[in-house]
Structures are given as C-alpha cells and as structure tokens.
C-alpha positions as CSV (number, residue, x, y, z in Angstrom):
1,I,-5.9,9.9,9.7
2,P,-2.6,8.8,11.2
3,F,-4.3,6.8,14.0
4,D,-6.3,3.5,13.9
5,A,-8.7,2.2,16.5
6,D,-11.8,0.0,16.6
7,Q,-13.8,2.4,18.7
8,P,-14.4,6.2,18.2
9,L,-13.4,6.9,21.8
10,A,-10.1,5.0,21.4
11,L,-9.4,6.9,18.2
12,L,-10.1,10.2,20.0
13,T,-7.8,9.3,22.8
14,K,-5.0,8.5,20.4
15,H,-5.6,11.7,18.6
16,L,-5.4,13.7,21.9
17,Y,-2.4,11.9,23.5
18,E,-0.3,10.0,21.0
19,L,2.2,11.6,18.6
20,P,1.5,10.9,15.0
21,P,3.9,8.7,13.1
22,P,6.7,10.6,11.4
23,P,5.8,11.4,7.8
24,S,9.0,9.7,6.6
25,R,7.6,6.4,7.8
26,I,4.9,6.9,5.2
27,N,7.1,8.5,2.6
28,P,10.8,7.8,3.2
29,N,11.8,10.4,0.5
30,I,10.3,13.3,2.4
31,A,13.0,15.9,3.1
32,P,13.8,16.2,6.9
33,P,13.1,19.9,7.0
34,V,9.7,19.4,5.5
35,E,9.0,16.7,8.0
36,Q,10.0,19.0,10.8
37,I,7.5,21.6,9.6
38,I,4.7,18.9,9.4
39,L,5.5,17.6,12.9
40,R,5.6,21.2,14.3
41,T,2.2,21.8,12.7
42,L,0.8,18.7,14.3
43,A,2.4,19.3,17.8
44,K,0.0,18.5,20.7
45,S,1.0,21.7,22.6
46,P,-0.2,24.9,20.9
47,D,3.0,26.6,22.2
48,E,5.0,24.2,20.0
49,R,3.1,25.0,16.8
50,F,3.5,27.9,14.5
51,Q,1.8,30.9,16.1
52,T,0.7,32.5,12.9
53,A,0.2,31.6,9.3
54,S,2.9,34.1,8.4
55,E,5.4,32.3,10.6
56,M,4.6,29.0,8.9
57,A,4.8,30.6,5.5
58,R,8.3,31.9,6.3
59,A,9.4,28.5,7.5
60,L,8.1,26.9,4.3
61,E,9.8,29.5,2.1
62,E,13.1,28.9,3.9
63,V,12.8,25.1,3.3
64,S,11.8,25.8,-0.3
65,I,14.9,27.9,-0.9
66,Q,17.1,25.3,0.9
67,L,15.7,22.6,-1.3
68,R,16.0,24.6,-4.5
69,Q,19.6,25.4,-3.8
70,G,20.3,21.7,-4.0
71,D,20.8,21.0,-0.4
72,Q,21.3,17.4,-1.0
73,K,22.5,16.7,2.5
74,G,19.0,16.7,3.9
75,R,17.8,14.4,1.1
76,L,20.7,12.0,1.7
77,T,20.0,12.1,5.4
78,G,16.3,11.2,4.7
79,I,17.3,8.3,2.5
80,Y,19.9,7.1,5.0
81,Q,17.4,7.3,7.9
82,A,14.8,5.4,5.8
83,G,17.4,2.7,5.0
84,V,18.5,2.4,8.7
85,L,14.8,2.2,9.9
86,A,14.1,-0.5,7.3
87,F,17.3,-2.3,8.4
88,A,16.3,-2.1,12.1
89,E,12.9,-3.5,11.3
90,G,14.2,-6.4,9.2
91,R,12.6,-5.1,6.0
92,W,15.6,-6.2,3.9
93,A,14.3,-5.3,0.4
94,Q,13.5,-1.7,1.5
95,A,16.8,-1.4,3.3
96,V,18.7,-2.5,0.2
97,E,16.6,-0.2,-2.0
98,H,17.2,2.9,0.1
99,L,20.9,2.2,0.9
100,S,21.6,1.3,-2.8
101,K,20.1,4.6,-3.8
102,L,22.3,6.4,-1.2
103,V,25.5,4.6,-2.2
104,A,24.9,5.4,-5.8
105,I,24.7,9.1,-4.9
106,D,27.4,9.2,-2.3
107,P,29.4,5.9,-1.7
108,D,31.1,7.4,1.4
109,Y,28.0,8.6,3.2
110,E,28.3,7.5,6.8
111,D,28.3,3.7,7.0
112,S,25.9,3.3,4.1
113,A,28.1,0.9,2.1
114,D,28.6,-1.4,5.1
115,L,24.9,-1.3,6.0
116,L,24.1,-2.1,2.3
117,A,26.3,-5.1,2.3
118,A,24.8,-6.3,5.6
119,A,21.3,-5.8,4.3
120,Q,22.1,-7.7,1.1
121,E,23.5,-10.6,3.2
122,A,20.5,-10.6,5.5
123,A,18.1,-10.5,2.5
124,A,19.9,-13.5,1.0
125,R,19.7,-15.4,4.3
126,A,16.0,-14.6,4.6
127,R,15.3,-15.9,1.0
128,E,17.3,-19.1,1.8
129,D,15.4,-19.6,5.1
130,A,12.1,-19.1,3.3
131,R,13.1,-21.5,0.5
132,Q,14.0,-24.1,3.2
133,Q,10.7,-23.6,5.0
134,I,8.8,-24.1,1.8
135,E,10.7,-27.3,1.1
136,R,10.0,-28.6,4.6
137,V,6.3,-27.9,4.3
138,R,6.2,-29.6,0.9
139,Q,8.0,-32.7,2.3
140,R,5.6,-32.9,5.2
141,R,2.6,-32.6,2.8
142,S,4.1,-35.2,0.5
143,G,4.6,-37.6,3.5
144,I,1.0,-37.1,4.6
145,Q,-0.3,-37.7,1.1
146,Q,1.8,-40.9,0.8
147,A,0.5,-42.1,4.1
148,A,-3.1,-41.5,3.0
149,A,-2.4,-43.3,-0.3
150,N,-1.1,-46.3,1.7
151,G,-4.2,-46.4,3.8
152,Q,-2.8,-45.0,7.0
153,T,-5.3,-42.7,8.8
154,N,-2.7,-40.9,10.9
155,A,0.2,-38.9,9.7
156,P,3.6,-40.6,9.9
157,T,5.1,-40.9,13.3
158,P,8.0,-38.6,13.6
159,A,11.4,-40.2,14.3
160,P,12.4,-40.1,18.0
161,A,14.9,-37.4,19.0
162,S,18.5,-38.5,19.2
163,G,19.2,-40.4,22.3
164,Q,15.5,-41.4,23.0
165,Q,14.0,-44.8,22.6
166,P,10.8,-45.1,20.6
167,S,7.8,-45.4,22.9
168,T,5.9,-48.7,22.9
C-alpha cells in the first residue's frame, strides 16, 4: 500500500484523494516509461487510465520493445533523476551512488559530473560535521563524569559568552 495512516478512514481518504508516490522513489532504477504506465494505471480519474486491457498491453509491448532496443536514454534519465532527488533531499550517499553510476556510463550527461562533485563535497562535510558533533558529545560526557568523580553534583558551569561577566 503506498499510503500510511493511523486510522482506516484516514487511509481511505488518502487512497481516494492523494496521488501515490512515484515508483522511482521506491526503486530509482525503474525505467521512466514503465513508471508512466504504472502511474497511468493508478490515475484517480478513470478517464486518465487505460480504457481496456488491450490498450495497456500495447503500451507495455511498446515499452518492452523500447527497452530491448537498448534505449539507454530512459535509463540514464531515471538514474539522473534519482541522483538529483537524493541530492535535493540531502541524501548524499545515495546521490553519490546514482551520479557515480551515471558518470561511469556517460560522463557528459547533463550536469551529472558537477552534481557528483558537489554531492561528494557535501558528503565529506556531513561526515566531518558528524565527527565533530560526536567529539563534542564525548567531551561533555567526559566533563560530567569528571565533575561527578570530584564530588560535584551539578554539571560544570559553562563559561560565560564573550563580553559577558560571570553572574554572582
């Protein structure tokens, strides 16, 4: 089920009125033409859906032929879009993964090489920020443990901000 809700009525409401998430969000490697067929099949308005099983079968056959003929452009577009989405959402590891795959296949595809470099830099910054946060937490914990070992009941008083006098 593409929707999540705590109450059955809320789930039903979402099912009736909200668009399902794009399949590429669940599987970034899905070919865009396949995603279009899935989304058309799930359209809220019956007029937007396939009108017959034969119509859907023809569309699937066309996509199958397109994919068998090695239409790599659709695949590259899917990988690119997944990389851009991950980048936009700050999921650096996924962005680097998708964009690296794309650059390995076609180094000149759109701005993928530039986005890859930016995602790699952002990932490195995020790792460094995380490392610094861990170090600050460990230092605070060490200070609290040292204060407890010295018989102090309260945590150490933080130093006053620059330009302020300690309170008395």
